[in-house]
C-alpha angles and dihedrals in degrees: 000000000000118000130206127208137204108202143178124218126187140179096226140344109303089002134121113330125216120187122198144161128221144159091219110045095175093056093042093052089048089054092051093048093048094042091231089172101045095184094052123111093247093051094046091051095037094240096172103135120092106216103162141014141168125203125223134183092213130057093212092055091049092050091050090051092049091053090049091053092049091055093050124102114256092247090059091052091048090050090051091053094044092049090058102025111020095177094047087236115182100253091201095057095107096038115113096231092179091064110087091197095058115130133182111238119203 
């Protein structure tokens, strides 16, 4: 079964916040870290740390959730991150982003 993810990237704790949706979070995080799209918002602001994500079984549900996040006040987004990841730790730190077969197991 394919999974979808809504995720939040940042450049530092309490820094710039980027919200995205993807059906391949490992590849998408790799793209952010390697600045594959150098003119993108996340590349310009160095948003290369994954600090939050939610998993969905349905792409439509994940897109709805992404739009909700983007309408939220910044303080609500910060609270969401802090509730799950108080130190703003890069959740992808121990991922082997060189391995194309990597999967997140829950």
